[in-house]
C-alpha positions in Angstrom: 11.4 -35.6 -19.4 9.5 -33.1 -17.4 10.3 -30.3 -19.8 9.7 -32.5 -23.0 6.3 -33.3 -21.6 4.2 -30.5 -23.1 5.4 -28.9 -26.3 5.8 -24.9 -26.7 3.2 -24.1 -29.3 0.0 -26.4 -28.0 -2.7 -24.5 -26.0 -3.2 -21.6 -28.9 -5.5 -21.7 -32.0 -4.7 -20.4 -35.4 -5.8 -17.4 -34.6 -3.8 -17.0 -31.2 -6.4 -17.2 -29.1 -5.9 -19.8 -26.0 -7.6 -23.3 -26.3 -8.9 -24.8 -22.9 -5.8 -26.5 -21.5 -7.8 -29.6 -20.6 -8.5 -30.3 -24.5 -7.5 -33.6 -26.2 -4.4 -31.7 -27.2 -2.8 -31.4 -24.2 -3.1 -33.1 -20.4 -2.5 -31.6 -17.2 -2.3 -35.0 -15.1 -3.8 -34.8 -11.7 -4.6 -31.2 -12.3 -6.3 -31.5 -15.4 -9.7 -30.7 -13.4 -8.6 -27.4 -12.4 -7.6 -26.3 -15.9 -10.9 -24.2 -16.8 -11.1 -23.0 -13.0 -7.7 -21.5 -13.3 -8.0 -19.8 -16.8 -11.4 -18.5 -15.3 -9.2 -17.1 -12.4 -6.4 -15.7 -14.5 -9.5 -14.1 -16.9 -10.8 -12.2 -13.9 -7.6 -10.7 -12.9 -6.8 -9.4 -16.3 -3.8 -11.5 -17.2 -3.3 -11.1 -20.9 -4.1 -14.1 -23.4 -0.3 -14.8 -23.8 0.5 -14.8 -19.9 -2.5 -16.7 -18.9 -1.0 -19.7 -21.6 1.9 -19.5 -20.0 1.0 -19.9 -16.9 -2.0 -22.4 -17.9 1.5 -24.6 -19.6 3.0 -24.1 -16.1 0.0 -25.9 -14.1 0.0 -28.4 -17.0 3.8 -29.4 -16.1 3.2 -29.4 -12.4 0.2 -31.8 -12.8 2.4 -34.1 -15.2 5.0 -34.0 -12.7 2.8 -34.9 -9.7 1.4 -37.6 -11.8 5.0 -39.0 -12.7 6.1 -38.7 -8.7 3.2 -41.0 -8.0 1.6 -37.3 -5.8 -1.7 -36.5 -5.5 -3.0 -32.5 -5.6 -3.2 -32.7 -2.0 0.2 -33.4 -1.8 1.2 -29.9 -3.6 3.4 -27.5 -1.5 6.2 -25.0 -1.7 8.6 -27.5 -1.3 7.6 -30.0 -4.1 7.3 -26.9 -6.4 10.7 -26.1 -5.6 11.5 -29.7 -6.4 9.6 -29.4 -9.7 11.5 -26.7 -10.7 14.8 -27.8 -9.8 14.2 -31.1 -12.0 13.1 -28.9 -15.1 16.6 -27.4 -14.7 18.2 -30.5 -14.4 16.5 -31.4 -17.8 18.3 -28.8 -19.4 15.1 -26.6 -20.0 16.7 -23.2 -20.4 13.6 -20.7 -19.3 12.3 -22.2 -16.0 9.8 -20.0 -13.8 11.0 -18.9 -10.5 9.3 -19.7 -7.1 7.6 -16.2 -7.5 6.2 -17.5 -10.6 4.4 -20.5 -9.1 2.4 -18.1 -6.7 -0.8 -17.6 -8.4 -1.1 -21.1 -9.1 -0.6 -22.1 -5.6 -3.1 -19.7 -4.8 -5.7 -20.7 -7.0 -5.3 -24.1 -6.2 -5.5 -23.2 -1.9 -8.6 -20.7 -2.9 -10.4 -23.6 -4.7 -9.9 -26.0 -1.7 -8.0 -29.0 -3.3 -4.1 -28.0 -1.7 -4.6 -27.5 1.8 -3.4 -24.3 3.6 0.2 -24.8 5.1 -0.4 -25.8 8.8 2.2 -23.9 10.8 1.2 -23.6 14.3 1.7 -20.0 15.0 4.2 -19.1 17.9 3.0 -17.1 21.0 4.7 -14.1 19.5 2.4 -14.3 16.6 -0.7 -14.9 18.3 -0.1 -11.7 20.8 0.8 -9.9 17.4 -2.5 -10.9 15.7 -4.5 -9.9 19.0 -2.9 -6.5 18.8 -3.7 -5.8 15.2 -7.3 -7.0 15.8 -7.4 -4.5 19.3 -6.1 -1.6 16.4 -8.3 -2.3 13.8 -11.6 -2.6 16.3 -10.8 -0.5 19.3 -8.7 1.9 17.6 -10.1 2.4 14.0 -6.7 2.7 12.5 -5.7 2.2 8.8 -4.2 -0.5 7.2 -0.9 1.1 6.6 -0.8 2.5 9.7 -1.5 -1.1 11.6 1.1 -2.4 9.2 3.4 0.3 10.8 2.6 0.1 14.1 2.3 -4.0 14.0 6.1 -3.7 12.3 7.8 -1.8 15.5 5.8 -4.3 17.6 7.2 -7.3 15.9 10.9 -6.0 15.9 10.5 -5.0 19.5 9.2 -7.9 21.1 11.8 -10.1 19.0 14.5 -7.8 20.5 13.1 -7.2 24.2 10.7 -9.5 25.2 13.0 -12.9 24.7 14.6 -14.5 27.2 16.9 -17.8 26.9 14.7 -18.5 23.9 11.5 -18.0 25.5 8.8 -15.4 25.0 8.6 -13.5 27.9 6.6 -10.3 27.4 5.1 -10.4 30.9 8.7 -9.3 32.1 9.2 -6.0 30.3 10.3 -2.9 31.9 11.0 0.5 30.9 14.6 -0.4 31.0 13.6 -2.6 27.8 11.9 0.5 26.2 14.5 2.6 26.6 17.1 0.6 25.5 15.1 0.1 22.3 14.3 3.6 21.5 18.1 4.5 22.1 18.9 1.8 19.3 16.0 3.5 17.1 17.2 6.9 17.7 20.7 6.3 16.3 19.3 5.0 13.1 16.5 7.0 12.0 15.4 10.8 11.8 13.8 12.7 15.0 10.4 12.8 13.0 10.5 9.1 13.1 12.0 8.7 16.2 8.9 10.3 17.4 6.6 7.7 15.9 8.5 5.2 17.6 7.4 6.7 20.5 4.0 6.5 19.5 4.1 2.9 18.2 5.8 1.7 21.6 3.2 3.6 23.7 0.1 2.1 21.7 1.6 -1.5 22.5 2.6 -1.0 26.0 -1.3 0.4 26.4 -2.7 -2.8 24.5 -0.2 -5.4 26.8 -1.7 -3.6 30.0 -5.4 -4.1 28.9 -4.9 -7.4 28.2 -3.5 -8.2 31.3 0.0 -9.0 29.7 2.1 -6.5 31.8 1.4 -5.5 35.3 2.2 -2.1 35.0 1.5 0.7 32.8 4.9 1.1 31.3 3.9 3.6 28.4 4.5 6.2 30.4 7.9 5.1 30.7 8.7 5.6 27.2 10.7 8.9 27.2 9.6 11.6 24.9 11.7 12.6 21.8 13.2 16.1 21.3 11.8 18.5 18.7 9.7 21.5 18.8 6.4 21.3 16.3 6.6 24.7 15.2 10.6 24.9 15.1 10.7 24.7 11.6 8.8 26.0 8.2 6.6 23.5 6.7 8.2 22.3 3.0 6.0 23.4 0.6 6.4 24.2 -3.6 5.2 27.1 -5.6 2.1 26.8 -7.3 3.8 27.1 -10.8 5.9 24.2 -9.7 2.4 22.1 -9.0 1.1 23.2 -11.8 4.5 21.9 -14.1 3.7 18.3 -12.4 0.1 18.5 -14.2 1.0 19.8 -17.4 3.9 17.2 -17.6 1.5 14.2 -16.7 0.2 12.7 -20.3 -3.4 12.5 -20.5 -3.6 9.5 -22.7 -3.6 5.6 -22.3 -4.9 3.9 -19.3 -1.7 4.7 -17.1 -1.5 8.4 -17.9 -5.4 8.6 -17.4 -5.6 7.4 -14.0 -1.9 9.2 -13.0 -3.4 12.8 -14.0 -6.6 12.0 -12.0 -5.0 11.2 -8.8 -2.5 14.1 -9.3 -5.8 16.3 -9.3 -7.0 14.9 -6.5 -4.0 15.5 -4.6 -3.2 18.8 -5.6 -6.5 20.3 -6.0 -8.5 18.6 -3.0 -5.4 17.9 -0.9 -5.9 14.0 -0.5 -3.9 12.0 1.5 -2.3 8.7 -0.4 -4.4 6.6 1.3 -7.7 8.4 1.1 -6.9 8.1 -2.8 -6.4 4.5 -2.5 -9.7 4.1 -0.3 -11.5 6.1 -3.0 -15.1 4.2 -4.4 -17.1 4.8 -7.2 -20.0 5.3 -4.8 -18.2 8.1 -2.8 -18.5 10.3 -5.9 -21.8 12.2 -6.1 -21.9 13.6 -9.6 -25.5 15.1 -9.4 -24.5 16.8 -6.3 -20.5 17.9 -7.2 -19.6 16.3 -4.1 -16.9 13.9 -3.2 -16.8 11.7 0.4 -13.1 11.2 1.4 -12.6 8.9 4.0 -10.0 9.9 6.2 -8.0 9.0 9.4 -10.0 7.3 12.3 -12.8 6.0 10.0 -13.9 9.6 9.4 -15.9 10.7 6.9 -15.9 14.3 4.6 -17.5 15.7 2.0 -15.8 17.9 -0.2 -17.0 19.8 -3.3 -16.0 18.5 -6.5 -14.2 21.0 -8.6 -14.8 20.9 -12.3 -11.2 20.1 -13.6 -11.3 17.1 -11.1 -14.3 16.2 -12.0 -13.1 16.1 -16.0 -10.1 14.0 -14.9 -11.9 11.4 -13.2 -14.5 11.1 -16.1 -11.8 10.9 -18.5 -10.3 8.3 -16.8 -13.2 6.1 -15.7 -14.6 6.5 -19.4 -11.0 5.7 -20.7 -9.5 2.3 -21.4 -8.5 0.4 -18.7 -9.9 -2.3 -16.5 -12.9 -2.0 -14.4 -14.0 -5.4 -13.8 -16.7 -5.3 -10.9 -14.3 -3.6 -8.1 -16.0 -0.4 -6.6 -12.7 1.3 -5.9 -12.2 4.1 -8.2 -8.2 3.5 -9.2 -7.3 0.1 -10.1 -3.7 -1.2 -11.1 -3.0 -1.1 -14.7 -1.0 -4.8 -14.8 -2.3 -8.4 -13.6 -3.2 -8.8 -11.2 -5.6 -6.0 -11.7 -7.3 -4.7 -8.3 -7.4 -1.8 -6.0 -4.1 0.1 -5.7 -2.2 0.5 -2.4 -1.6 4.1 -1.1 2.4 3.9 -1.9 1.4 4.0 -5.5 0.7 7.6 -5.5 4.1 8.3 -4.4 5.3 6.6 -7.3 2.7 8.8 -9.7 4.0 12.0 -7.8 7.7 10.9 -8.4 7.2 10.2 -12.1 5.8 13.5 -12.3 8.9 15.2 -11.0 10.9 13.3 -13.3 8.9 14.3 -16.2 8.5 17.9 -15.1 12.2 18.2 -14.4 11.7 19.1 -10.7 12.9 18.3 -7.3 11.5 15.4 -6.1 8.9 15.4 -3.7 6.2 13.2 -2.1 2.4 13.5 -2.0 2.2 15.3 1.1 4.2 17.9 -0.3 1.5 19.0 -2.9 -1.0 19.1 0.3 1.3 21.5 2.0 1.3 23.3 -1.4 -2.4 23.7 -1.1 -2.4 25.0 1.7 0.3 27.5 1.4 -1.9 28.6 -1.8 -5.1 28.9 -0.5 -3.3 31.3 2.7 -1.9 33.4 -0.2 -5.4 34.0 -1.9 -6.6 35.4 1.7 -8.3 32.0 2.9 -8.4 31.9 6.9 -6.7 29.0 8.8 -10.4 27.5 9.7 -11.1 27.2 6.1 -7.9 25.5 5.0 -8.2 23.1 8.3 -11.7 22.0 6.5 -10.4 21.4 3.3 -7.3 19.5 5.0 -9.8 17.7 7.3 -7.3 18.2 10.2 -9.3 17.3 13.4 -7.3 19.8 15.3 -6.9 23.6 13.9 -3.7 23.5 15.9 -2.3 21.5 13.1 -3.7 23.9 10.7 -1.6 27.1 12.7 1.5 25.8 11.4 0.9 27.0 7.8 0.6 30.2 9.3 4.5 30.5 9.4 4.6 30.1 5.3 2.7 33.5 5.2 5.8 35.8 5.1 3.7 38.7 3.9 1.7 38.8 6.4 4.5 38.0 9.2 6.4 40.7 7.8 3.9 43.4 8.7 3.7 42.2 12.4 7.4 41.4 12.8 9.4 43.7 15.2 12.7 45.4 14.1 16.0 43.9 15.4 17.4 45.4 18.0 19.7 48.1 17.1 18.2 48.5 13.6 15.8 50.8 11.9 12.7 49.6 11.3 11.8 49.1 7.1 
């Protein structure tokens, strides 16, 4: 039976270290030649010895199953992996990996070139969306997260409005299609998100016209969303609450040291989540005490590195944890190791809020808090804009609304009342 071809204890020496899976004690069928490469591939990505042993065991079971079915390595794909897992369950095996557990193995085999990539011809919509992604990257210089958001809106819009009788017809789009899509979006999202949809649709329409897909410039047909820039006070938090988040973040262990360094960059320098994720080791100039921030639109700025932020970075970089050959400063603590994603910064702030017992906020709230604190200590809007790296001073002017002490000095008394 497939589940009984490999014994549970094989693959480990008496000391518990993983033995080469292709040794005489264990065979892997048609995948025997890939065992050492897979073992090295897992080690490079930081998988523990026990986890790697189990994943190598899965490789052996798949190889033996392929041999028993009279199949070659090149015949392996998602469908046959699912059939292999189904056969294991039918054999009475209690613990069987799911399809997601097979993804690393299939990824390695495809990277090694022994298993061909799935040959699925892209649809006309996918071809157009890929062209749109390349245009955003090369012509507009957008970040990966922004391209993902714009691409998701474009995919949903084209699927809903550019398909007629099952045919993809983007050349027949009209202003009515744009309005219909936007009305549906406004009914389910906030005003701020609806404004984002408008920008995303206008970007797509600009691309379609420049590429000759639509004969008319439909970007002007996208109606604006009501909502005034200075209608509300920007959300912020007290400096004491920010310090509580820092104080309640542990400074030992790989995760604690990394999270504290991330919080310091966000709270003391106002870095955006994507800027934290992009930070490279080469971006830190220890001799000059500066840090290079890679912001929006491929913009790079140099900021002074405060001593406490530098100490937090040094503690993380010299502490335990995966370093590998990666040039990114912040890496994932669980295998497969690699650069963190921008959304992990939000998770770090959320965990800090739970530990400190404060209201849940996002990383951008700490950026607002930094601007408000600088304003309270007498910094001008120009200096705040330089620290936050705003391209337009009008963006920084929004923070003038949180300086209530200065506003009271210039506020006029309400008609019919005496001035305080």
